[in-house]
VOBA-1610 file (N, C-alpha, C; in pm, whole numbers, padded with zeros to 5 digits, always signed):
BEGIN
Met+08410+07295+08481Met+08515+07344+08572Met+08450+07430+08680Ala+08488+07408+08805Ala+08431+07485+08915Ala+08478+07629+08908Gln+08390+07719+08940Gln+08424+07862+08938Gln+08507+07896+09060Val+08615+07970+09037Val+08703+08011+09145Val+08661+08148+09192Thr+08637+08162+09321Thr+08599+08290+09380Thr+08722+08355+09442Val+08749+08478+09405Val+08863+08550+09457Val+08815+08655+09556Ala+08869+08653+09678Ala+08831+08751+09779Ala+08901+08883+09750Leu+08825+08988+09728Leu+08880+09118+09693Leu+08845+09220+09801Pro+08932+09319+09822Pro+08901+09423+09920Pro+08788+09512+09869Thr+08683+09524+09946Thr+08570+09606+09905Thr+08521+09690+10021Ala+08440+09787+09991Ala+08371+09865+10093Ala+08228+09883+10045Pro+08133+09893+10134Pro+07992+09897+10094Pro+07959+10004+09991Asp+08024+10120+09999Asp+07988+10230+09910Asp+08089+10252+09799Val+08176+10155+09777Val+08279+10165+09673Val+08260+10052+09573Pro+08260+10079+09443Pro+08244+09972+09344Pro+08349+09863+09361Val+08309+09738+09345Val+08402+09627+09360Val+08475+09601+09229Arg+08592+09537+09242Arg+08669+09495+09124Arg+08631+09349+09099Asp+08539+09326+09007Asp+08481+09193+08998Asp+08491+09128+08861Gln+08564+09187+08766Gln+08578+09127+08634Gln+08726+09108+08601Phe+08766+08983+08578Phe+08903+08958+08538Phe+08923+09007+08396Lys+09037+09071+08371Lys+09065+09132+08241Lys+09183+09061+08176Pro+09160+08954+08098Pro+09270+08880+08038Pro+09353+08963+07941Ala+09290+09058+07871Ala+09364+09140+07775Ala+09471+09222+07845Lys+09439+09274+07963Lys+09537+09353+08037Lys+09651+09266+08084Ala+09620+09147+08133Ala+09723+09053+08177Ala+09814+09015+08060Ala+09754+08991+07943Ala+09832+08953+07825Ala+09924+09066+07781Phe+09875+09191+07789Phe+09958+09304+07750Phe+10078+09319+07842Ile+10058+09306+07971Ile+10168+09319+08066Ile+10272+09210+08042Ile+10226+09088+08019Ile+10318+08978+07990Ile+10394+09005+07860Ala+10324+09054+07758Ala+10387+09082+07628Ala+10496+09188+07642Met+10471+09292+07720Met+10573+09395+07740Met+10698+09339+07805His+10678+09251+07904His+10794+09190+07970His+10870+09098+07874Leu+10798+09025+07790Leu+10865+08941+07691Leu+10939+09026+07588Gly+10883+09143+07556Gly+10949+09232+07461Gly+11084+09281+07509Val+11102+09287+07640Val+11231+09330+07695Val+11343+09234+07654Leu+11310+09107+07631Leu+11411+09009+07591Leu+11479+09046+07460Ala+11416+09131+07381Ala+11475+09173+07253Ala+11600+09258+07272Val+11629+09302+07394Val+11750+09381+07416Val+11876+09302+07381Phe+11868+09167+07384Phe+11983+09086+07350Phe+12020+09097+07202Trp+11927+09146+07121Trp+11953+09162+06978Trp+11942+09307+06932Gln+11875+09391+07011Gln+11846+09528+06967Gln+11892+09628+07073Thr+12022+09650+07082Thr+12075+09741+07184Thr+12183+09830+07125Thr+12170+09958+07150Thr+12275+10055+07119Thr+12286+10150+07238Trp+12398+10220+07249Trp+12413+10316+07358Trp+12310+10428+07345Ala+12282+10468+07222Ala+12183+10574+07201Ala+12046+10530+07249Ala+12011+10403+07224Ala+11881+10352+07266Ala+11871+10347+07419Met+11980+10309+07485Met+11981+10306+07631Met+11966+10446+07688Gly+12034+10542+07629Gly+12021+10681+07673Gly+11881+10734+07651Leu+11820+10696+07538Leu+11683+10736+07510Leu+11588+10682+07616Cys+11608+10559+07658Cys+11524+10497+07759Cys+11529+10577+07890Ile+11647+10615+07932Ile+11662+10693+08056Ile+11592+10828+08043Leu+11610+10893+07928Leu+11548+11023+07906Leu+11396+11014+07909Leu+11340+10916+07837Leu+11195+10903+07831Leu+11136+10859+07965His+11211+10778+08040His+11164+10741+08174His+11153+10864+08263Ala+11252+10954+08254Ala+11248+11076+08334Ala+11134+11167+08290Leu+11114+11180+08159Leu+11009+11269+08108Leu+10869+11215+08137Phe+10843+11091+08097Phe+10709+11036+08106Phe+10678+10982+08246Gly+10774+10911+08304Gly+10752+10857+08438Gly+10771+10962+08547Gly+10883+11036+08540Gly+10913+11134+08643Gly+10822+11255+08638Leu+10825+11327+08525Leu+10743+11447+08513Leu+10597+11413+08491Gly+10570+11314+08406Gly+10432+11282+08372Gly+10354+11219+08487Ile+10407+11110+08544Ile+10335+11039+08649Ile+10358+11102+08786Cys+10485+11113+08826Cys+10514+11157+08964Cys+10471+11301+08989Val+10506+11391+08898Val+10470+11532+08916Val+10329+11559+08864Gly+10300+11515+08742Gly+10173+11549+08679Gly+10054+11473+08733Tyr+10047+11343+08710Tyr+09934+11263+08755Tyr+09919+11267+08906His+10033+11254+08978His+10023+11234+09122His+10016+11365+09201Arg+10125+11441+09200Arg+10130+11556+09291Arg+10042+11672+09244Leu+10027+11687+09113Leu+09944+11797+09063Leu+09797+11758+09053Leu+09766+11658+08971Leu+09626+11628+08941Leu+09555+11553+09054Thr+09622+11458+09116Thr+09557+11381+09223Thr+09540+11464+09349His+09650+11528+09393His+09649+11592+09524His+09646+11745+09519Arg+09660+11802+09399Arg+09656+11948+09385Arg+09750+12015+09484Ser+09874+11964+09489Ser+09972+12016+09586Ser+10038+12146+09540Phe+10011+12186+09416Phe+10056+12316+09367Phe+09966+12356+09250Lys+09977+12481+09212Lys+09901+12532+09099Lys+09997+12574+08990Cys+09949+12571+08866Cys+10033+12608+08752Cys+09944+12649+08637Pro+10001+12711+08532Pro+09920+12744+08414Pro+09864+12618+08348Lys+09752+12634+08277Lys+09689+12519+08214Lys+09782+12451+08114Phe+09864+12527+08042Phe+09949+12462+07942Phe+10053+12373+08009Val+10097+12410+08130Val+10190+12324+08205Val+10116+12200+08254Glu+09998+12219+08309Glu+09918+12106+08358Glu+09889+12007+08247Tyr+09846+12057+08132Tyr+09812+11967+08021Tyr+09936+11899+07963Thr+10048+11969+07962Thr+10172+11908+07914Thr+10214+11793+08005Leu+10209+11814+08135Leu+10243+11708+08230Leu+10147+11590+08217Ala+10019+11618+08198Ala+09921+11510+08182Ala+09946+11431+08053Leu+09982+11501+07946Leu+10013+11432+07821Leu+10134+11341+07838Leu+10236+11389+07907Leu+10354+11306+07933Leu+10316+11183+08014Gly+10229+11201+08113Gly+10186+11087+08193Gly+10109+10984+08113Ser+10030+11030+08017Ser+09950+10936+07937Ser+10037+10848+07849Leu+10160+10891+07822Leu+10251+10814+07736Leu+10325+10704+07812Thr+10289+10682+07939Thr+10344+10569+08014Thr+10259+10444+07997Phe+10148+10455+07926Phe+10057+10341+07906Phe+10003+10290+08039Glu+09982+10381+08136Glu+09920+10345+08263Glu+09774+10389+08267Gly+09721+10427+08154Gly+09583+10471+08147Gly+09572+10622+08139Gly+09452+10669+08109Gly+09430+10812+08106Gly+09427+10870+08247Pro+09436+11001+08260Pro+09442+11063+08393Pro+09317+11041+08476Ile+09199+11036+08416Ile+09076+11019+08494Ile+09078+10885+08568Asp+09111+10777+08496Asp+09113+10645+08557Asp+09222+10636+08664Trp+09343+10682+08630Trp+09457+10671+08721Trp+09429+10746+08851Ile+09377+10866+08838Ile+09358+10952+08955Ile+09240+10904+09039Ala+09135+10850+08975Ala+09024+10793+09051Ala+09073+10681+09140His+09157+10592+09085His+09212+10483+09164His+09293+10536+09281His+09375+10636+09255His+09466+10682+09360His+09391+10757+09470Arg+09291+10833+09434Arg+09212+10900+09538Arg+09133+10799+09620Gln+09085+10695+09554Gln+09017+10588+09627Gln+09114+10520+09723His+09236+10498+09678His+09339+10436+09763His+09363+10519+09888His+09371+10651+09875His+09397+10735+09991His+09279+10736+10087Gln+09158+10725+10036Gln+09043+10725+10127Gln+09038+10598+10210Tyr+09077+10484+10149Tyr+09068+10356+10218Tyr+09204+10287+10228Ser+09309+10361+10250Ser+09445+10308+10241Ser+09465+10184+10328Asp+09498+10072+10261Asp+09524+09943+10326Asp+09406+09896+10411Ala+09287+09936+10373Ala+09166+09893+10443Ala+09065+09844+10340Glu+08952+09800+10388Glu+08847+09753+10299Glu+08804+09867+10206Gly+08818+09846+10076Gly+08786+09949+09980Gly+08906+10002+09905Asp+09028+09976+09954Asp+09149+10015+09884Asp+09168+09920+09766Pro+09177+09971+09641Pro+09188+09880+09526Pro+09316+09798+09525His+09423+09846+09592His+09548+09768+09597His+09602+09764+09740Ser+09516+09723+09831Ser+09554+09713+09972Ser+09671+09618+09991Ala+09775+09664+10061Ala+09892+09580+10088Ala+09859+09469+10188Arg+09748+09482+10259Arg+09710+09377+10354Arg+09664+09250+10282Val+09624+09262+10156Val+09584+09144+10079Val+09705+09062+10038Gly+09819+09127+10023Gly+09941+09057+09984Gly+10030+09145+09899Phe+10161+09116+09902Phe+10258+09197+09829Phe+10229+09198+09680Phe+10210+09080+09621Phe+10193+09073+09476Phe+10056+09127+09432Trp+09957+09117+09522Trp+09830+09180+09490Trp+09849+09331+09476Ser+09912+09393+09575Ser+09930+09538+09572Ser+10028+09581+09463His+10116+09491+09423His+10216+09526+09321His+10157+09525+09181Val+10086+09416+09144Val+10039+09406+09006Val+09905+09334+08990Leu+09877+09235+09074Leu+09759+09152+09048Leu+09629+09230+09053Trp+09624+09336+09134Trp+09498+09410+09148Trp+09450+09468+09015Met+09543+09493+08924Met+09505+09553+08796Met+09436+09455+08702Met+09440+09325+08735Met+09377+09225+08650Met+09226+09219+08669Trp+09176+09287+08773Trp+09033+09290+08797Trp+08984+09434+08786Ile+08870+09453+08720Ile+08816+09588+08703Ile+08669+09590+08740Pro+08616+09705+08777Pro+08471+09712+08804Pro+08391+09701+08675Lys+08263+09668+08687Lys+08173+09677+08572Lys+08161+09823+08530Gln+08124+09846+08405Gln+08124+09982+08353Gln+08035+10076+08435Lys+07920+10028+08475Lys+07829+10116+08552Lys+07891+10153+08686Asp+07964+10058+08748Asp+08030+10088+08874Asp+08149+10181+08852Trp+08217+10161+08738Trp+08330+10247+08708Trp+08285+10391+08686Asp+08171+10410+08623Asp+08117+10545+08604Asp+08087+10611+08739Val+08035+10533+08832Val+08008+10586+08966Val+08138+10626+09034Leu+08240+10542+09020Leu+08368+10569+09084Leu+08433+10697+09031Thr+08435+10714+08898Thr+08498+10833+08842Thr+08419+10959+08874Glu+08286+10948+08876Glu+08205+11064+08912Glu+08227+11105+09057Arg+08254+11006+09139Arg+08277+11035+09281Arg+08414+11095+09305Tyr+08518+11040+09240Tyr+08655+11076+09274Tyr+08718+11179+09181Thr+08668+11196+09061Thr+08734+11288+08967Thr+08637+11385+08901Pro+08547+11448+08975Pro+08456+11543+08911Pro+08530+11662+08850Asp+08644+11699+08908Asp+08723+11812+08856Asp+08781+11781+08719Leu+08819+11655+08696Leu+08876+11617+08567Leu+08768+11588+08463Leu+08656+11536+08507Leu+08547+11504+08414Leu+08492+11628+08344Arg+08513+11743+08404Arg+08464+11868+08343Arg+08555+11920+08233Gln+08670+11856+08212Gln+08768+11908+08117Gln+08783+11812+07998Pro+08745+11853+07878Pro+08749+11765+07761Pro+08887+11707+07732Phe+08993+11780+07765Phe+09127+11730+07734Phe+09155+11597+07803Tyr+09103+11580+07926Tyr+09129+11456+07999Tyr+09046+11341+07943His+08930+11370+07890His+08854+11267+07818His+08929+11225+07692Phe+08990+11321+07624Phe+09069+11292+07504Phe+09185+11199+07537Leu+09259+11230+07644Leu+09373+11145+07681Leu+09326+11006+07721Gly+09214+10997+07791Gly+09163+10866+07829Gly+09121+10782+07710Lys+09073+10846+07605Lys+09025+10775+07487Lys+09138+10739+07392Tyr+09241+10825+07386Tyr+09343+10807+07282Tyr+09484+10780+07335Tyr+09501+10748+07464Tyr+09637+10726+07513Tyr+09705+10606+07447Val+09626+10505+07407Val+09685+10391+07336Val+09735+10436+07198Ala+09655+10514+07126Ala+09696+10562+06994Ala+09816+10655+07005Leu+09821+10736+07108Leu+09935+10826+07127Leu+10063+10747+07149Ser+10056+10640+07229Ser+10175+10557+07251Ser+10215+10482+07125Ala+10117+10439+07047Ala+10148+10373+06920Ala+10217+10469+06825Ala+10170+10593+06822Ala+10234+10694+06738Ala+10377+10721+06784Leu+10398+10721+06916Leu+10533+10738+06969Leu+10624+10624+06925Ala+10572+10500+06927Ala+10651+10385+06885Ala+10692+10398+06739Val+10600+10442+06654Val+10632+10462+06512Val+10739+10569+06495Leu+10725+10679+06570Leu+10824+10787+06563Leu+10962+10736+06606Leu+10967+10657+06712Leu+11095+10604+06759Leu+11158+10512+06655Tyr+11074+10435+06585Tyr+11128+10346+06481Tyr+11196+10427+06370Phe+11133+10535+06330Phe+11193+10617+06224Phe+11316+10693+06272Leu+11324+10718+06401Leu+11440+10790+06456Leu+11560+10699+06478Gly+11534+10575+06519Gly+11647+10489+06554Gly+11627+10342+06532Gly+11526+10304+06455Gly+11504+10163+06426Gly+11453+10085+06546Trp+11465+09952+06538Trp+11413+09866+06643Trp+11479+09886+06778Pro+11609+09919+06786Pro+11665+09945+06920Pro+11592+10057+06994Phe+11552+10162+06922Phe+11478+10271+06987Phe+11339+10224+07031Val+11276+10136+06952Val+11144+10086+06989Val+11155+09995+07112Val+11252+09904+07110Val+11267+09809+07221Val+11299+09883+07351Trp+11396+09974+07346Trp+11436+10045+07468Trp+11342+10160+07502Gly+11294+10229+07400Gly+11208+10344+07425Gly+11066+10307+07461Met+11024+10184+07427Met+10889+10140+07460Met+10893+10025+07561Cys+10938+09908+07520Cys+10929+09790+07607Cys+11007+09807+07738Val+11136+09838+07726Val+11217+09850+07847Val+11168+09966+07932Arg+11147+10079+07868Arg+11103+10198+07943Arg+10969+10175+08012Leu+10873+10111+07943Leu+10743+10086+08004Leu+10753+09989+08121Val+10829+09882+08105Val+10842+09784+08213Val+10909+09846+08336Val+11014+09924+08314Val+11080+09991+08427Val+10984+10090+08493Thr+10909+10165+08413Thr+10813+10260+08468Thr+10703+10189+08545Tyr+10655+10079+08489Tyr+10551+10003+08559Tyr+10596+09961+08698His+10711+09893+08702His+10756+09841+08832His+10794+09954+08927Ser+10843+10064+08875Ser+10871+10179+08961Ser+10742+10227+09027Thr+10637+10240+08947Thr+10507+10283+09001Thr+10450+10179+09096Trp+10457+10052+09056Trp+10397+09946+09137Trp+10467+09930+09271Phe+10599+09952+09275Phe+10671+09938+09402Phe+10625+10040+09505Val+10573+10153+09460Val+10517+10250+09556Val+10398+10188+09627Asn+10316+10111+09555Asn+10200+10046+09614Asn+10236+09926+09699Ser+10343+09857+09665Ser+10378+09732+09733Ser+10494+09750+09831Ala+10613+09778+09780Ala+10731+09789+09867Ala+10719+09904+09966Ser+10660+10015+09922Ser+10645+10130+10011Ser+10526+10117+10105His+10470+09997+10110His+10374+09963+10215His+10422+09839+10289Thr+10552+09804+10270Thr+10606+09682+10329Thr+10742+09702+10394Phe+10836+09765+10322Phe+10973+09778+10368Phe+11006+09923+10403Gly+11098+09942+10497Gly+11145+10077+10526Gly+11113+10121+10667Tyr+11102+10251+10686Tyr+11078+10307+10818Tyr+10961+10405+10810Arg+10912+10443+10927Arg+10795+10531+10936Arg+10831+10652+11022Asn+10814+10770+10965Asn+10833+10893+11043Asn+10707+10932+11118Phe+10591+10887+11069Phe+10464+10931+11125Phe+10371+10812+11147Asp+10297+10816+11255Asp+10206+10709+11290Asp+10071+10734+11223Val+10056+10678+11104Val+09932+10692+11027Val+09860+10557+11026Asp+09731+10560+10992Asp+09648+10439+11001Asp+09654+10355+10874Asp+09773+10324+10829Asp+09791+10233+10717Asp+09931+10175+10727Leu+09975+10104+10621Leu+10106+10038+10624Leu+10214+10115+10550Ser+10190+10240+10514Ser+10285+10315+10433Ser+10419+10331+10504Thr+10527+10321+10424Thr+10663+10332+10476Thr+10745+10427+10388Asn+10858+10468+10440Asn+10958+10539+10361Asn+11063+10438+10317Cys+11070+10412+10188Cys+11160+10311+10133Cys+11259+10381+10040Trp+11386+10388+10082Trp+11484+10471+10011Trp+11506+10426+09867Trp+11509+10295+09843Trp+11539+10250+09707Trp+11420+10272+09614Val+11299+10270+09667Val+11183+10306+09585Val+11187+10455+09554Ala+11228+10536+09652Ala+11240+10680+09630Ala+11340+10711+09518Leu+11449+10637+09512Leu+11548+10658+09405Leu+11490+10622+09269Met+11409+10518+09263Met+11349+10474+09137Met+11239+10566+09088Thr+11177+10638+09182Thr+11053+10710+09150Thr+11063+10860+09175Tyr+11183+10913+09175Tyr+11200+11058+09184Tyr+11139+11116+09312Gly+11145+11037+09421Gly+11100+11085+09551Gly+10968+11029+09598Glu+10899+10949+09517Glu+10769+10896+09556Glu+10778+10790+09667Gly+10896+10734+09685Gly+10912+10628+09785Gly+10910+10675+09929Trp+10913+10807+09951Trp+10897+10860+10088Trp+10748+10860+10119His+10693+10740+10120His+10548+10722+10112His+10478+10743+10247Asn+10545+10710+10356Asn+10486+10737+10487Asn+10471+10888+10507Asn+10571+10964+10466Asn+10560+11110+10471Asn+10441+11158+10388His+10426+11098+10271His+10318+11139+10181His+10181+11108+10241His+10167+10991+10301His+10037+10956+10359His+10007+11039+10483Ala+10111+11088+10550Ala+10088+11177+10664Ala+10043+11315+10617Phe+10094+11359+10500Phe+10061+11491+10445Phe+10031+11477+10295Pro+09915+11422+10260Pro+09886+11389+10119Pro+09889+11507+10024Thr+09853+11625+10070Thr+09847+11740+09979Thr+09978+11818+09973Ser+10083+11765+10034Ser+10212+11832+10030Ser+10285+11800+09899Ala+10341+11902+09837Ala+10421+11881+09716Ala+10556+11820+09750Arg+10596+11832+09874Arg+10725+11780+09919Arg+10704+11648+09992His+10768+11541+09942His+10758+11411+10007His+10880+11379+10091Gly+10997+11417+10046Gly+11118+11396+10125Gly+11131+11508+10227Leu+11111+11475+10355Leu+11102+11579+10458Leu+11229+11593+10541Arg+11313+11493+10544Arg+11440+11502+10617Arg+11553+11528+10518Trp+11666+11571+10568Trp+11773+11617+10478Trp+11821+11507+10385Trp+11815+11382+10430Trp+11864+11273+10345Trp+11756+11217+10253Glu+11634+11263+10267Glu+11524+11212+10185Glu+11515+11294+10057Phe+11602+11260+09962Phe+11612+11335+09836Phe+11485+11320+09754Asp+11431+11430+09707Asp+11301+11433+09639Asp+11315+11514+09511Leu+11347+11445+09402Leu+11371+11513+09275Leu+11244+11575+09218Ser+11129+11512+09241Ser+11002+11569+09191Ser+10975+11704+09256Tyr+11000+11714+09386Tyr+10980+11841+09455Tyr+11079+11945+09405Ala+11201+11903+09375Ala+11301+11996+09321Ala+11252+12054+09188Phe+11189+11971+09105Phe+11136+12020+08978Phe+11022+12119+09001Ile+10935+12088+09097Ile+10825+12180+09128Ile+10880+12314+09177Arg+10985+12310+09260Arg+11045+12434+09307Arg+11109+12511+09191Ala+11166+12438+09094Ala+11222+12504+08976Ala+11113+12575+08897Leu+10997+12509+08881Leu+10883+12574+08816Leu+10841+12700+08892Glu+10840+12688+09024Glu+10801+12802+09107Glu+10898+12919+09089Ser+11026+12889+09076Ser+11128+12994+09066Ser+11115+13076+08939Val+11053+13018+08834Val+11035+13091+08708Val+10890+13133+08687Gly+10810+13124+08792Gly+10672+13171+08786Gly+10574+13074+08723Leu+10612+12948+08703Leu+10523+12850+08642Leu+10456+12760+08744Ala+10476+12786+08872Ala+10406+12715+08979Ala+10390+12811+09096Trp+10279+12796+09167Trp+10256+12880+09285Trp+10166+12803+09381Asp+10147+12861+09500Asp+10070+12794+09606Asp+10122+12652+09627Val+10255+12639+09632Val+10318+12508+09654Val+10301+12470+09801Arg+10231+12362+09824Arg+10199+12322+09961Arg+10310+12238+10023Thr+10341+12264+10149Thr+10435+12184+10227Thr+10376+12168+10367Pro+10420+12069+10444Pro+10364+12048+10578Pro+10398+12163+10671Pro+10307+12201+10759Pro+10338+12302+10860Pro+10452+12256+10950Ala+10545+12346+10979Ala+10663+12309+11057Ala+10627+12251+11193Glu+10520+12301+11255Glu+10484+12255+11389Glu+10430+12112+11390Lys+10396+12059+11272Lys+10345+11922+11265Lys+10453+11820+11229Leu+10575+11867+11205Leu+10682+11776+11166Leu+10750+11719+11290Lys+10679+11636+11362Lys+10732+11570+11480Lys+10758+11425+11445Tyr+10884+11396+11413Tyr+10920+11264+11361Tyr+10925+11161+11475Glu+10876+11043+11444Glu+10888+10931+11536Glu+10936+10811+11455Thr+11060+10820+11409Thr+11113+10719+11317Thr+11118+10582+11382Lys+11064+10483+11311Lys+11071+10345+11357Lys+11061+10252+11237Arg+11114+10134+11254Arg+11111+10038+11145Arg+10969+09991+11120Ala+10939+09961+10995Ala+10807+09905+10962Ala+10796+09765+11020Ala+10679+09729+11066Ala+10659+09596+11120Ala+10665+09493+11008
//
């Protein structure tokens, strides 16, 4: 059989994604197939549990913890708050914080250009999910993490989460079974993970395709209202790319940003400080539809 060559976005000084990972593809497919069990395993309690866990692990863990705190350092907080948010993020089965944050920092350096691991210029489905099927070789991955996450590599707790996030999620599944049987497992794991996955992935795909732009930045990022609703404010992506270190993504009155509201709540009780927001003099909006 002839070997198929796939053109991937690369940059000379950035490790390439050159190994197809069938196990990862199989896992993603299995999770989606697991959602079909809702036709036999559904209770109101299980549905409520799914919403709660999505808010805790996806909203607080990924959006606030992995993204705004650890990736961009848009605010400061006590270590126990930081580690709690990171633990919640690890229970989304999106990988440990070191891997996740290395990818995202790389994305911001080469956003929608050569070197972006999920460039929207390659295609919608590539930026949505296909990019995850290819990974760098281990030696290249070590170079990437050393380059993008030296702050996290110095902390043993993040190595622990990277090594044991699969076991932690498995333990959560067992706990859910004992709490509510198979309906809790199906909704608390399969449904919740699939919804969280697509919520996260739409930031990479839809929020680089649909919506409007407040700021003229050198990438395809957009503000997409329905992605923002799914992701607790992450869909105001053009605003975010204009001011990456800002804890606030929704900058206009209608751009509701629940993640920022949570950060402000932490600040109000002394659990967050140095909360970064864009300077008022730089908020010169030039709203236009995405091409």
